[in-house]
C-alpha positions as CSV (number, residue, x, y, z in Angstrom):
1,X,-12.3,-38.9,12.3
2,X,-14.4,-39.2,9.1
3,X,-17.7,-37.7,8.0
4,X,-20.2,-39.5,5.8
5,X,-21.3,-37.4,2.9
6,X,-23.7,-38.4,0.2
7,X,-22.3,-37.9,-3.3
8,X,-24.2,-38.6,-6.5
9,X,-23.2,-41.7,-8.4
10,X,-22.8,-40.2,-11.9
11,X,-22.9,-43.6,-13.6
12,X,-26.6,-43.8,-12.7
13,X,-28.2,-40.4,-12.0
14,X,-31.2,-42.0,-10.3
15,X,-29.3,-43.7,-7.5
16,X,-27.0,-42.1,-4.9
17,X,-23.9,-43.6,-3.4
18,X,-22.5,-42.8,0.0
19,X,-18.7,-42.5,0.5
20,X,-16.5,-41.3,3.3
21,X,-14.6,-38.1,3.0
22,X,-12.0,-37.1,5.6
23,X,-12.9,-34.1,7.7
24,X,-9.6,-32.5,6.8
25,X,-10.6,-32.4,3.1
26,X,-13.9,-30.8,4.0
27,X,-12.3,-28.3,6.3
28,X,-9.8,-27.2,3.7
29,X,-12.0,-27.3,0.6
30,X,-12.0,-23.5,0.3
31,X,-8.2,-23.5,0.5
32,X,-8.0,-26.1,-2.2
33,X,-10.4,-24.1,-4.4
34,X,-8.2,-21.0,-4.0
35,X,-5.2,-23.1,-5.2
36,X,-7.2,-24.0,-8.3
37,X,-8.1,-20.3,-8.9
38,X,-4.5,-19.3,-8.6
39,X,-3.2,-22.0,-10.9
40,X,-5.9,-21.0,-13.5
41,X,-4.7,-17.4,-13.4
42,X,-8.0,-16.1,-11.9
43,X,-6.2,-14.3,-9.1
44,X,-2.6,-13.3,-8.4
45,X,-2.9,-13.2,-4.6
46,X,-5.2,-15.1,-2.2
47,X,-6.0,-14.5,1.4
48,X,-7.7,-17.3,3.3
49,X,-8.3,-17.8,7.0
50,X,-7.9,-21.4,8.2
51,X,-7.6,-23.3,11.4
52,X,-4.1,-23.3,12.7
53,X,-4.1,-27.0,13.2
54,X,-3.8,-27.4,9.4
55,X,-0.7,-25.1,9.1
56,X,1.7,-28.0,8.4
57,X,-0.6,-29.5,5.7
58,X,-1.1,-26.1,4.1
59,X,2.6,-25.3,4.0
60,X,3.3,-28.8,2.6
61,X,0.8,-28.3,-0.2
62,X,2.0,-24.8,-1.1
63,X,5.7,-26.0,-1.1
64,X,4.8,-29.0,-3.2
65,X,3.2,-26.8,-5.8
66,X,6.0,-24.2,-5.6
67,X,3.6,-21.4,-4.6
68,X,5.0,-18.5,-2.6
69,X,3.2,-17.8,0.7
70,X,3.3,-16.1,4.1
71,X,1.3,-17.2,7.1
72,X,0.3,-14.9,10.0
73,X,-1.1,-16.2,13.3
74,X,-4.3,-14.6,14.4
75,X,-6.5,-15.1,17.5
76,X,-8.9,-18.0,18.1
77,X,-6.6,-20.7,16.8
78,X,-6.6,-19.5,13.2
79,X,-4.1,-18.3,10.6
80,X,-4.2,-15.9,7.7
81,X,-2.6,-17.6,4.7
82,X,-1.5,-15.3,1.8
83,X,-0.3,-17.1,-1.3
84,X,0.2,-16.4,-5.0
85,X,2.6,-14.5,-7.2
86,X,6.0,-14.0,-5.6
87,X,5.9,-10.2,-6.1
88,X,2.5,-9.9,-4.3
89,X,3.6,-12.1,-1.4
90,X,6.7,-10.0,-1.0
91,X,4.6,-6.9,-0.7
92,X,2.4,-8.6,1.9
93,X,5.5,-9.4,3.9
94,X,6.1,-5.7,4.4
95,X,2.7,-5.2,6.0
96,X,1.8,-5.4,9.6
97,X,0.4,-8.9,10.2
98,X,-2.6,-7.3,12.0
99,X,-5.0,-6.3,9.3
100,X,-6.7,-3.8,11.6
101,X,-3.4,-2.0,11.9
102,X,-2.7,-1.5,8.2
103,X,-2.2,2.1,6.9
104,X,-4.9,3.4,4.6
105,X,-2.4,2.9,1.7
106,X,-1.6,-0.7,2.7
107,X,-5.3,-1.5,3.1
108,X,-5.9,-0.1,-0.4
109,X,-3.0,-2.0,-1.9
110,X,-4.0,-5.3,-0.3
111,X,-7.6,-4.9,-1.6
112,X,-6.4,-4.2,-5.1
113,X,-3.9,-7.2,-5.0
114,X,-6.7,-9.5,-3.8
115,X,-8.8,-8.5,-6.7
116,X,-11.4,-6.4,-5.0
117,X,-13.4,-3.9,-7.0
118,X,-11.1,-0.9,-7.9
119,X,-13.8,1.8,-7.6
120,X,-15.0,0.4,-4.2
121,X,-11.4,0.3,-3.0
122,X,-11.0,3.9,-4.0
123,X,-14.2,4.8,-2.2
124,X,-13.0,2.9,0.9
125,X,-9.6,4.6,0.8
126,X,-11.2,8.1,0.6
127,X,-13.5,7.2,3.6
128,X,-10.5,6.0,5.6
129,X,-8.5,9.1,4.8
130,X,-11.5,11.3,5.7
131,X,-12.1,9.4,9.0
132,X,-15.5,8.3,7.9
133,X,-14.5,4.6,8.5
134,X,-11.7,3.5,10.8
135,X,-9.3,0.6,10.5
136,X,-9.4,-1.4,13.8
137,X,-8.2,0.5,16.8
138,X,-7.1,3.6,14.8
139,X,-9.7,6.3,15.6
């Protein structure tokens, strides 16, 4: 199945040219952007949630680019794809695949590795430890 998307014709900024873009490319554009960010050194670890029907395509691309990864199945036909620096992926492999069942320390580490604001992660950690906020089913 293909979707028709209007793209500008840069050779003539006044006119627009229509071209077909496969749905798969559109569905995975965030994934491909994350690969770009990783290769440019913007982030050391990426977490993206994608449709499980693209698992083989995602694995093929990560293997082609020699990028370490781990994939966890989650409900509703989706997968969580972690990829990036080997050391970061190895740490993720030690975590519970269910994000709502991470320990406060694992939640903190994952946030830091994903590049979240350090101060906000510290605030979140303190709130979790003081039972102000709860991770998933842990109450």
